DOSESE-432616 format. One record per atom (N, C-alpha, C, O): residue in three letters; x, y, z. Coordinates in steps of 0.001 Angstrom, whole numbers, plus 524288, in hexadecimal, padded with zeros to 5 digits. Layout:
residues N
ALAXYZ/...
This chain:
residues 194
METAB55CCDAA7DCDF6/METAB772CDF9ADCFD9/METAB2EFCE332DD174/METAAF14CE3ADDCE9F/ALAAB36CCE5AFDD5F5/ALAAAF46CE918DD7F3/ALAAAEF8CEE18DD4B6/ALAAB2E6CF017DD2CA/GLUAAA2ACF00BDD42E/GLUAA95CCF4F1DD14F/GLUAAB94CF979DD46D/GLUAAB09CF9A1DD933/SERAAE0BCFD1FDD1CE/SERAAFC4D01DCDD47E/SERAAB13D057BDD4F3/SERAA723D04C4DD249/LYSAAB8AD095DDD859/LYSAA732D0D00DD921/LYSAA5D6D0FDDDD41C/LYSAA151D1149DD347/GLNAA9BBD10BBDD0BA/GLNAA8B2D1379DCBDB/GLNAA599D1021DC804/GLNAA30BD1239DC486/ASPAA5CAD0AF8DC89D/ASPAA307D077DDC50F/ASPA9D38D06FFDC661/ASPA9A31D04EADC347/VALA9BADD08E4DCAEF/VALA963ED086EDCC9D/VALA92DCD0C0FDC948/VALA93E8D10BBDC8DC/VALA8ECBD09CEDC6EE/VALA8B2DD0CE9DC3BC/VALA8665D0E38DC70D/VALA83E5D0ACDDC953/ARGA8537D1343DC73E/ARGA80C7D1526DCA50/ARGA7CF9D1810DC6CB/ARGA7E29D192EDC245/CYSA786FD1945DC8E6/CYSA74BFD1CB3DC643/CYSA7764D2201DC567/CYSA7AACD23A6DC882/HISA75EDD249EDC12E/HISA78A8D2968DBF84/HISA78C8D2DB4DC39D/HISA7C71D30D2DC3B1/TRPA74E3D2DF0DC703/TRPA747DD324ADCAB6/TRPA780CD31A6DCF6F/TRPA78E8D3567DD251/ALAA7A22D2CF7DD047/ALAA7D76D2C03DD4D1/ALAA831CD2D20DD355/ALAA85B0D29E1DD0E6/GLYA8505D31B9DD4D0/GLYA8A3DD331EDD319/GLYA8D62D367ADD6DA/GLYA9171D3897DD560/ASNA8B8FD36FFDDBBA/ASNA8EADD3A13DDF6C/ASNA8EB7D3768DE4C3/ASNA8BAAD33CFDE5B0/PROA9229D3926DE84B/PROA92B8D368DDED5E/PROA8DC5D3697DF0B9/PROA8D4AD3388DF467/LEUA8A20D3A0BDEF71/LEUA853CD3A55DF265/LEUA8141D3661DF068/LEUA7ED3D339BDF37F/ASNA8092D361DDEB38/ASNA7C61D32C8DE938/ASNA7E14D2D3BDE7C3/ASNA7ABED29D8DE70F/ILEA831BD2C3DDE74D/ILEA84CAD26DADE623/ILEA8361D231EDEA9C/ILEA8123D1EFDDE995/PROA849DD2468DEF83/PROA8309D20D0DF3BD/PROA7D1AD2021DF40F/PROA7B2DD1BDADF51F/TYRA7A3CD2464DF322/TYRA747FD2412DF32F/TYRA72A7D2062DEEE4/TYRA6F5BD1D04DEFD7/HISA74BAD20FCDEA3C/HISA7361D1D8FDE5D8/HISA74C0D17E0DE70E/HISA7198D145ADE633/ASPA7969D170ADE904/ASPA7B67D11BFDE9C2/ASPA78D3D0ECDDEE38/ASPA787DD0A01DEE15/LYSA76FED11A2DF231/LYSA74F7D0EFADF6DC/LYSA6F1FD0F9BDF7CF/LYSA6CB6D0C4DDFA56/GLUA6CCBD13E0DF5C5/GLUA675CD1501DF72C/GLUA6388D1535DF2A3/GLUA5F4CD12F3DF2F0/TRPA64FCD17E6DEE69/TRPA6133D190FDEA4D/TRPA5F1BD1410DE7DD/TRPA6211D10E7DE5C7/GLYA5A06D1364DE826/GLYA5782D0EDCDE5D3/GLYA5724D0A1EDE95E/GLYA54CCD062FDE7E6/VALA596AD0A6EDEDFC/VALA5915D060BDF1AA/VALA539ED0611DF413/VALA51F4D0A0BDF634/PROA50D0D01AFDF3C3/PROA4B7DD0195DF5E8/PROA4B47D0311DFBB2/PROA4DE0D00B4DFEFB/VALA4827D06FFDFCD3/VALA4758D08EAE0227/VALA4282D0640E0462/VALA3E7ED05C9E01C7/HISA42FDD0482E0946/HISA3E82D0220E0BEA/HISA3DECD0416E1181/HISA3B32D01B7E14AD/ASPA407ED086BE12AA/ASPA4055D0ABBE17DD/ASPA3D7FD1000E1786/ASPA3EF3D1357E1462/ASPA398CD10B8E1AAE/ASPA366AD1578E1A43/ASPA3979D1A79E1B75/ASPA3867D1E8FE1927/HISA3D41D1A30E1F04/HISA406DD1EDDE1FFE/HISA438CD2057E1B1C/HISA4426D24F7E19F1/ARGA4580D1C81E184B/ARGA485ED1D9AE1364/ARGA44A3D1FC6E0F41/ARGA4609D2354E0C55/TRPA3FF3D1DA7E0F06/TRPA3C18D1FB8E0B5C/TRPA3B0AD2576E0C82/TRPA3AD2D28B4E08F7/PHEA3A64D26A7E1182/PHEA393DD2C08E12F6/PHEA3DDFD2F97E11BA/PHEA3D22D33FDE0FEE/GLUA4294D2DBAE12AB/GLUA4744D30B9E1150/GLUA4744D3210E0B80/GLUA47F2D3697E0A08/PHEA4681D2E1EE0837/PHEA469AD2F16E0297/PHEA4212D328DE00D2/PHEA42ABD35A5DFD30/LEUA3D99D3211E0357/LEUA3928D356CE020E/LEUA3A80D3B2DE031C/LEUA3955D3E92DFFEA/ILEA3CF0D3C3EE0790/ILEA3E8AD4199E08D8/ILEA42CBD4373E051D/ILEA427BD47C4E0306/LEUA46C3D4031E0447/LEUA4B36D41D6E010D/LEUA49B5D4294DFB52/LEUA4B78D464EDF8D8/GLUA4681D3F1EDF934/GLUA44DDD3FB8DF3BD/GLUA4181D44A1DF310/GLUA41EFD4754DEF1B/GLYA3E33D45C8DF6DF/GLYA3B17D4A8FDF6A3/GLYA3E88D4F64DF700/GLYA3DA4D533EDF442/ALAA4277D4F2FDFA63/ALAA4616D5394DFAF8/ALAA4941D5471DF5FE/ALAA4AD6D58D5DF4D7/GLNA4A2AD504ADF313/GLNA4D6DD5085DEE68/GLNA4AC0D5334DE9D1/GLNA4D60D54E0DE626/ALAA45A2D53A3DE9F6/ALAA42BED55ECDE58E/ALAA4548D5AFADE3B0/ALAA45CFD5EB8DE6AA/GLYA46D9D5B0BDDEB7/GLYA4939D5FA1DDC64/GLYA4F0AD6030DDD6F/GLYA5175D63F4DDBAE/LEUA514CD5C82DE041/LEUA56D6D5CB7DE1AC/LEUA598BD57B2DDFFD/LEUA56FFD540DDDE27/SERA5EA0D5780DE09A/SERA617BD52AFDDF52/SERA6168D4F04DE406/SERA6104D50BBDE87F/TRPA61C8D49FEDE2F2/TRPA61F5D4626DE734/TRPA66FCD46CEDEA50/TRPA6704D45C6DEF02/ASPA6B3CD487EDE7D4/ASPA701CD4975DEAAE/ASPA6F52D4D90DEEEF/ASPA7192D4D1FDF329/THRA6C2DD5182DEDDF/THRA6B08D5586DF1D1/THRA6889D5301DF69C/THRA69DAD5456DFB0A/ILEA64F5D4F66DF5B7/ILEA624BD4CBADFA0B/ILEA6618D4929DFCF1/ILEA660FD48FBE01C0/LEUA6958D4658DFA10/LEUA6D30D42EEDFC9D/LEUA70D6D4613E0022/LEUA725BD443CE044F/GLNA723DD4AC9DFE7B/GLNA759AD4E27E01AE/GLNA72E5D4FAEE06C4/GLNA757CD5070E0ABF/LYSA6DC5D5022E06AC/LYSA6AD2D51F7E0B34/LYSA682CD4D7EE0E3C/LYSA6578D4E70E1219/ARGA68F3D48BFE0C7E/ARGA661ED4446E0EAD/ARGA66FED439BE148B/ARGA6347D429AE176C/ALAA6BD0D4424E1654/ALAA6CEFD436FE1BEE/ALAA6A03D477CE1F32/ALAA680ED464AE236C/ARGA69BFD4C3DE1D35/ARGA66F4D5059E2012/ARGA6112D4F3BE2022/ARGA5E7AD5007E241A/TYRA5F05D4D69E1BC4/TYRA597BD4BE0E1BA2/TYRA5862D47B7E1FC2/TYRA547CD47FDE2290/GLNA5BDCD43DEE2019/GLNA5B48D3F9EE23E6/GLNA5ABED41E2E2968/GLNA577BD4029E2C7E/LYSA5DFED45C2E2A8F/LYSA5DF6D480AE2FCE/LYSA591AD4B56E30D0/LYSA566ED4A8EE34BC/VALA57EED4F00E2D54/VALA53A4D52A7E2E69/VALA4E36D504CE2D80/VALA4A50D5264E2F61/TYRA4DF9D4C02E2AAA/TYRA48F3D4957E29E7/TYRA4884D4485E2D67/TYRA4635D4091E2BF1/ALAA4ACCD44F7E3209/ALAA4A13D4120E363E/ALAA4B3DD3B8BE347D/ALAA4851D37EBE35B2/GLYA4F8ED3AE8E319F/GLYA50F2D35A7E2FD1/GLYA4CFCD336EE2C07/GLYA4C83D2EAEE2B78/PHEA4A20D36E3E296A/PHEA45F8D3566E25B9/PHEA41CCD3212E285E/PHEA3FE5D2E3CE262D/ASPA4070D33A1E2D15/ASPA3C3DD310AE2FF9/ASPA371ED33C9E2E93/ASPA3651D3845E301D/PROA33A2D312BE2BAE/PROA2ED8D33D2E29F7/PROA2B61D35ABE2E73/PROA28BCD39A7E2DEE/GLUA2B54D32DFE32D4/GLUA2818D3490E373F/GLUA29FED39C5E3967/GLUA26DFD3D30E3AB4/LYSA2F22D3A54E39C4/LYSA314AD3F44E3BCD/LYSA3082D43B1E37E0/LYSA2EFDD4801E395B/VALA3189D42A4E32E9/VALA3104D46B4E2EE9/VALA2B52D486BE2E68/VALA2A42D4D02E2D72/ALAA27B1D44CBE2F0A/ALAA2216D4613E2EA8/ALAA2070D4A0FE32C0/ALAA1C8AD4CCAE320F/SERA2366D4A67E3708/SERA21F6D4E0CE3B3E/SERA2512D532BE3B11/SERA24A1D565FE3EA0/PHEA282FD53F4E36FC/PHEA2B0CD58EAE367F/PHEA2722D5D6CE363F/PHEA2347D5D39E3361/ASPA2837D6175E394D/ASPA24B4D65FCE397C/ASPA2712D6A9EE3687/ASPA2B26D6A23E3406/ALAA246ED6F1AE36E0/ALAA262AD73C5E3408/ALAA2B96D757EE35D1/ALAA2EB7D7744E32A0/ARGA2CBBD74FEE3AD7/ARGA31DCD7676E3CDC/ARGA3620D7312E3A73/ARGA3A2ED750EE38CD/LYSA3533D6DF9E3A41/LYSA3903D6A66E37F2/LYSA39ACD6B98E3220/LYSA3E08D6B6FE301C/SERA3578D6CC5E2F7A/SERA35CCD6E21E29EA/SERA3913D7308E291B/SERA3C0CD7357E2557/ARGA3893D76E5E2C9B/ARGA3BCDD7BA4E2C43/ARGA4190D7A56E2D10/ARGA44F2D7C78E2A65/GLUA42ABD76D3E30BF/GLUA4811D750EE319C/GLUA4A44D728CE2CB1/GLUA4EB1D739CE2B25/LEUA4723D6F38E2A43/LEUA48E9D6C8DE2585/LEUA49D8D706CE2116/LEUA4D94D6FDCE1E1D/LEUA467BD7454E20A4/LEUA471BD7852E1C8F/LEUA4C28D7B68E1D39/LEUA4E4AD7D70E196C/ALAA4E0CD7BC0E2202/ALAA52D3D7EB3E231C/ALAA57B3D7B42E22DF/ALAA5C09D7D3BE2387/ASPA5718D7631E21F4/ASPA5B80D7288E221B/ASPA5E1BD721DE1CBD/ASPA5BC2D6FFEE191F/PROA62E1D7415E1C26/PROA6585D73D8E170C/PROA673CD6E5BE157D/PROA68F6D6D85E1114/GLYA66C6D6AA1E1911/GLYA6867D6545E17EE/GLYA646CD6223E14D7/GLYA658CD5DC8E1325/ILEA5FB4D645BE1414/ILEA5BAAD61B9E1105/ILEA59BCD6573E0CC1/ILEA5B76D69EDE0C72/ILEA562FD6393E0984/ILEA53C6D66E5E0590/ILEA4FB9D6A46E0852/ILEA4BDAD6847E0A5E/ARGA509ED6F5EE085F/ARGA4D36D72E8E0B4E/ARGA48C6D74D4E07D3/ARGA48D3D7933E05D2/ASNA4507D7174E0737/ASNA4084D7299E03F2/ASNA3BA9D71A5E0746/ASNA3AADD6D47E0909/ARGA38B4D75C0E0815/ARGA3413D7575E0B84/ARGA304AD7121E09E3/ARGA2E51D6E3EE0D30/LEUA2F49D70B2E04CF/LEUA2B8DD6CC0E02EF/LEUA2D94D6734E03CC/LEUA2A97D63B6E0534/LYSA32A2D6668E02F6/LYSA34E3D612CE03B9/LYSA34F9D5FA7E097C/LYSA340FD5B22E0AD9/ILEA3612D636CE0CD0/ILEA3614D625BE1277/ILEA3087D611CE1453/ILEA2FBCD5D70E1754/ALAA2CB7D6427E128C/ALAA2740D631AE13FA/ALAA2583D5DD2E11DF/ALAA22ACD5AF5E147D/ALAA2738D5C87E0D22/ALAA25C1D5784E0AC2/ALAA27E6D52EDE0DE1/ALAA2550D4EE6E0E55/ALAA2C9BD537BE100A/ALAA2EDFD4F33E131F/ALAA2B6AD4DF3E17D4/ALAA2AABD4964E192A/VALA2951D5201E1A55/VALA25E3D513CE1EE6/VALA20BCD4EBDE1D2B/VALA1EF0D4AF0E1F81/THRA1E65D50EBE1910/THRA1988D4EB7E16F9/THRA1A5DD4911E1541/THRA1719D45B0E1646/ASNA1EBCD4812E12A7/ASNA1FD4D42C6E10CA/ASNA20A0D3EFBE154E/ASNA1F26D3A6CE14EE/ALAA22F0D40D3E1989/ALAA2386D3D79E1E28/ALAA1E2DD3BE9E2045/ALAA1D54D3766E21B2/GLNA1A99D3FA6E2076/GLNA154DD3E85E2258/GLNA1289D3AA3E1EBA/GLNA0FF3D3702E208B/SERA1317D3B6CE19A1/SERA10B9D37D4E15D4/SERA1354D327EE160E/SERA10B8D2E7FE157F/PHEA1863D3266E16DC/PHEA1B69D2D8CE1749/PHEA1944D2A33E1BC9/PHEA188FD257AE1B37/LEUA1843D2CB0E2034/LEUA162CD29D5E24C1/LEUA10CAD2786E2389/LEUA0F89D2336E2541/LYSA0DA2D2A6AE2093/LYSA0875D2862E1F13/LYSA08FFD23A1E1B83/LYSA061AD1FD5E1C12/VALA0CADD23D5E17E1/VALA0D91D1F58E1462/VALA0F68D1AAAE1795/VALA0DA2D1649E16B0/GLNA12E8D1B89E1B44/GLNA14B8D173FE1EA3/GLNA1020D14BCE2187/GLNA0FC6D0FF6E21F5/LYSA0CAFD1800E2376/LYSA082BD1601E2661/LYSA049AD12CFE22D3/LYSA0297D0EBDE2468/GLUA03D3D14ABE1E05/GLUA0048D11FDE1A67/GLUA029AD0CF4E1831/GLU9FFD7D090DE17AF/PHEA07A8D0D01E16DF/PHEA0A08D0892E1424/PHEA0DA6D0546E178F/PHEA0F91D0137E15D8/GLYA0E93D06FBE1C53/GLYA1231D042BE1FB9/GLYA17B4D0661E1F5D/GLYA1A99D0663E2335/SERA1924D083FE1AC2/SERA1E2DD0AD9E19F5/SERA1DFBD0DDCE14D1/SERA1AFAD0C94E1149/PHEA213AD11D8E147D/PHEA21B1D14B5E0F8C/PHEA2423D111FE0B7C/PHEA22D5D115AE06DC/ASPA27A8D0DDAE0D41/ASPA2A3BD0A0FE09D8/ASPA2640D0699E0708/ASPA2692D05D9E024B/GLUA229AD048FE09E9/GLUA1E86D0133E07A2/GLUA1B6BD0435E0384/GLUA1A44D0235DFF4C/TYRA1A1FD0902E04D9/TYRA1721D0C64E0151/TYRA19FFD0D1DDFC19/TYRA17B7D0C3FDF7F4/VALA1EF9D0EB1DFC4A/VALA21D8D0FCEDF771/VALA22C5D0AE2DF43F/VALA21E6D0ADFDEF84/TRPA2485D06BDDF6C2/TRPA25D8D01FFDF3D1/TRPA2115CFF81DF13D/TRPA21A4CFC91DED7A/ASNA1C62D00A7DF33D/ASNA17A2CFEC0DF0A4/ASNA1730D00CCDEB0C/ASNA14EDCFE39DE7AD/PHEA195BD056BDEA17/PHEA1908D07C7DE4E0/PHEA1C38D04CADE0CB/PHEA1B24D052CDDC20/VALA201DD01D6DE289/VALA2356CFED4DDED3/VALA22B9CF8F2DDFB2/VALA25FACF5E0DDDEF/GLYA1EA1CF76BDE25B/GLYA1DA5CF1DEDE330/GLYA217BCEF4DDE6E9/GLYA2201CEA85DE6E9/GLYA242DCF265DEA14/GLYA2795CF042DEE1E/GLYA2D28CEF1EDEC6C/GLYA305ECED9BDEFAA/ALAA2E64CEFCBDE770/ALAA33B1CEE9EDE58F/ALAA3583CF2F1DE1DE/ALAA3258CF53CDDF12/PROA3AA3CF410DE1DB/PROA3CA8CF83ADDE7D/PROA3BA4CF734DD8B0/PROA3C00CF2C7DD6D6/ILEA3A5FCFB5CDD5E7/ILEA39FDCFB20DD033/ILEA3F8BCFB64DCE17/ILEA4268CFF15DCF3B/GLNA410FCF782DCB09/GLNA4661CF742DC8F1/GLNA4675CF98EDC371/GLNA455BCF6DDDBF9D/ASNA47C6CFE8FDC322/ASNA4830D00FDDBE02/ASNA4D3BCFF44DBB61/ASNA50CFCFD5BDBDF6/LYSA4D82CFFEEDB650/LYSA520BCFE18DB35D/LYSA541AD027ADAFDB/LYSA543BD01FFDAB12/TRPA55B2D06C0DB25F/TRPA578FD0B40DAF6E/TRPA5D33D0A6DDADAF/TRPA607FD08B1DB0BA/LYSA5E42D0BADDA8CC/LYSA6394D0B4BDA6B5/LYSA665CD1095DA6CE/LYSA6B23D10CCDA750/LYSA635BD14E3DA64F/LYSA658FD1A2DDA64D/LYSA6281D1D90DAA1D/LYSA5DD0D1CD4DAADC/HISA6534D2142DAC7E/HISA627BD2479DB05C/HISA5E1BD27C0DADE8/HISA5A74D2954DB09B/GLNA5E7CD28C6DA8CD/GLNA5A61D2BC5DA633/GLNA5532D28CBDA5FE/GLNA5115D2B26DA52D/GLNA5560D23B1DA6B9/GLNA5097D2088DA697/GLNA4D7BD20E2DABB7/GLNA48C9D1FD9DABCE/ILEA501AD2255DAFE2/ILEA4D8ED2251DB502/ILEA499FD26C8DB53A/ILEA4B0ED2B4FDB472/PROA44B0D258EDB648/PROA40B0D29ACDB66B/PROA4114D2CF3DBB5F/PROA4338D2B34DBF4F/ALAA3F07D31A2DBB26/ALAA3EABD3501DBFC7/ALAA39D0D33B5DC2F0/ALAA3979D34DDDC797/VALA3607D3140DC043/VALA3117D2FECDC2C9/VALA2EBBD2B51DBFD1/VALA2FC3D2A93DBB2D/THRA2B92D2844DC28A/THRA28E1D23D1DC021/THRA232AD23E9DC1CA/THRA21CBD269CDC586/PROA1FD0D2104DBF13/PROA1A53D20BADC0BC/PROA19C1D1EBFDC660/PROA1646D2078DC935/LEUA1D26D1B28DC7FB/LEUA1CF0D191DDCD4D/LEUA1E47D1D62DD14D/LEUA1BBCD1DD3DD55C/ALAA2246D207EDD01C/ALAA23B0D24D4DD390/ALAA1F48D28D2DD3C5/ALAA1E38D2B12DD7E2/THRA1CBDD29B1DCF5E/THRA1854D2D59DCF32/THRA13DBD2B58DD29B/THRA1159D2E62DD55C/ALAA12DCD263FDD26B/ALAA0EB3D23F5DD5A9/ALAA0FFBD2462DDB79/ALAA0C9BD25BCDDE9F/LEUA14D7D233DDDCE3/LEUA166CD239FDE25D/LEUA163BD2955DE427/LEUA1478D2A78DE87B/SERA1809D2CE1DE0D8/SERA17DED3274DE20F/SERA123DD3438DE321/SERA1134D36EFDE6F6/LYSA0EB4D32AEDDFC5/LYSA092FD3426DE055/LYSA06F9D3214DE57C/LYSA041AD34CFDE835/ASPA0859D2D3ADE6C5/ASPA065CD2AE4DEB95/ASPA08ADD2DA2DF05A/ASPA05E9D2E9FDF429/LEUA0DB5D2EDBDF02B/LEUA1031D31A4DF483/LEUA0DA8D3706DF546/LEUA0C8BD3898DF9AE/LYSA0CC6D39CCDF103/LYSA0A4CD3EF5DF15F/LYSA04D5D3E88DF3AB/LYSA033FD41CBDF6D4/META01F7D3A85DF214/MET9FCB4D39ACDF41B/MET9FCD8D38C2DFA0D/MET9F91ED39FCDFCD5/ARGA013CD3694DFBE9/ARGA01DCD357EE017F/ARGA0435D3A1CE0474/ARGA055ED39AAE0919/GLYA04EBD3E8BE01CB/GLYA06B1D4347E0462/GLYA0C7FD447AE03EA/GLYA0E4BD4867E0608/PHEA0F74D413AE0138/PHEA150ED4239E0095/PHEA15F4D46BDDFCD2/PHEA12D4D47AEDF949/ARGA1A49D4988DFDA2/ARGA1BD5D4DD6DFA38/ARGA2171D4D16DF869/ARGA2467D4A21DFAC8/PHEA22E7D4FC3DF437/PHEA27FCD4F0EDF1B4/PHEA28B3D4953DF02C/PHEA2CCED46FADF10A/VALA2496D4730DEDE3/VALA24ADD41BFDEC15/VALA2289D416FDE683/VALA1F5ED3E0ADE545/GLYA2451D4506DE335/GLYA22CAD44C9DDDB9/GLYA2513D3FEDDDB33/GLYA287DD3D70DDD7E/PROA234BD3E82DD689/PROA250BD39ACDD3FD/PROA2AF5D393CDD348/PROA2D1DD34F7DD3CA/THRA2D9FD3D92DD21E/THRA334BD3D56DD16B/THRA3606D3C46DD698/THRA39A0D3919DD6D1/ILEA3458D3EE4DDABE/ILEA3692D3DEEDDFF3/ILEA357ED3854DE19D/ILEA38EFD35BADE3BC/VALA30CBD3679DE0AD/VALA2F60D312ADE236/VALA3292D2D22DDF29/VALA3426D2923DE152/TYRA3386D2E34DDA16/TYRA36B4D2A7DDD72B/TYRA3C4ED2A62DD940/TYRA3EB1D2639DD997/ALAA3E63D2EECDDAA3/ALAA43A1D2F1DDDCFD/ALAA43ABD2C1ADE22B/ALAA477AD2970DE366/LEUA3F75D2C89DE529/LEUA3EF0D2998DEA08/LEUA3EF4D23BBDE8F1/LEUA4193D20C1DEBA9/META3C0AD2217DE4FC/META3BCAD1C82DE39F/META4122D1A7CDE1C5/META4299D160FDE2F4/GLNA4400D1DB5DDEE6/GLNA4939D1C2EDDD1E/GLNA4CEAD1B9FDE1C1/GLNA4FF3D17E7DE20C/ALAA4CA3D1F4EDE555/ALAA5040D1F62DE9C3/ALAA4F54D1AE9DED8D/ALAA5304D18D9DEFD9/THRA4A65D1967DEE34/THRA48F6D15BBDF25E/THRA47CDD1032DF073/THRA4645D0CD7DF388/GLYA4884D0F3DDEB71/GLYA4852D09E8DE97B/GLYA4376D07CDDE6E5/GLYA43D0D039CDE491/PROA3EF2D0A4FDE715/PROA3A88D0824DE425/PROA3B91D07BDDDE47/PROA3917D04A1DDB93/VALA3F36D0AE3DDC55/VALA410FD0A31DD6F3/VALA4700D09E8DD6FF/VALA498FD0CC7DD9E2/ASNA4928D067EDD3D8/ASNA4ED7D062FDD32A/ASNA501CD091FDCE27/ASNA4F5CD0717DC9DC/ASPA5206D0DE3DCEB8/ASPA5354D111DDCA34/ASPA5938D11B9DC96E/ASPA5AF6D154ADC6B7/HISA5C43D0E42DCBD1/HISA61CAD0E20DCA71/HISA6221D0C55DC4C3/HISA5F29D08F1DC315/LEUA65B7D0E99DC1DD/LEUA668ED0CC5DBC7F/LEUA6874D0727DBCA0/LEUA6AF7D0586DC063/GLNA6749D0437DB896/GLNA6901CFEC4DB85A/GLNA6EF8CFE4DDB87C/GLNA7112CFA50DBA28/THRA71A4D025ADB6BB/THRA775ED0248DB6C5/THRA799CD0380DBC27/THRA7E3AD028ADBD15/CYSA7679D0595DBFAE/CYSA783BD0705DC4EE/CYSA7906D021FDC83F/CYSA75ECCFE75DC803/PHEA7D30D021BDCB50/PHEA7E50CFD7DDCE83/PHEA7A0ACFC58DD281/PHEA798CCF7E9DD44B/ARGA76EFD004ADD3ED/ARGA72C2CFF77DD7C3/ARGA6DDBCFD0DDD55B/ARGA6A96CFAE8DD828/TYRA6D55CFD62DD042/TYRA688DCFB5EDCDCB/TYRA67BECF59FDCF18/TYRA63A1CF417DD10E/LYSA6BABCF27EDCDFD/LYSA6B28CECD3DCECD/LYSA6A60CEB8CDD49B/LYSA673DCE82EDD601/GLNA6D45CEE48DD7E7/GLNA6CB9CED56DDD91/GLNA6728CEE57DDF64/GLNA64F4CEB45DE25D/LEUA64E5CF2ABDDD97/LEUA5FA2CF412DDF5D/LEUA5B5BCF127DDC71/LEUA56F4CF0D5DDE58/SERA5C89CEF0CDD7ED/SERA5883CEC07DD520/SERA57B4CE6B6DD7A4/SERA5411CE3E3DD640/GLNA5B0ECE556DDB50/GLNA5A8FCE05ADDE0B/GLNA5813CE0FCDE36E/GLNA57AACDD33DE65F/THRA5663CE5D2DE4C1/THRA5404CE6AFDE9F1/THRA4E3BCE576DE9D8/THRA4B98CE5F5DEDD5/
């Protein structure tokens, strides 16, 4: 007999119509596309101090005003474009976060040039394969790890901003270098086989 939707066990944070699809289809799925990496880099930085649901609500607008998350286009945003973004209620209107997105786009392009892709750069930190954590309770999941701290330090050294260890760990969770779905979550087993 097939499981009903109510029988599906998810991570504790996935509980509304906005974040359930994100949890079920995206969170923790290994990313290997540089445009997706850049999207998550912008969105995780924008999320600092806010809920992820707030970012999910604004994600479509971010996609539009940040040129489809094209790092080459974002790297060339000027003061006029930054003023437009500051006036846009569809995104997080924070001067530092908007400036960081432009700086991060420029740094992102440098990493691509040095490593061939941002994807190659990030996955080197985990040896090319996702770390399969085995959390039983959500209280066990750390906010930061030594690996996230190392990646954060390296990103900062390369000129990135809004990439503190907590933001970087959230980025790693979202994009698959770590599988932080609880073992009881239906996605854990699926993603542990990737």
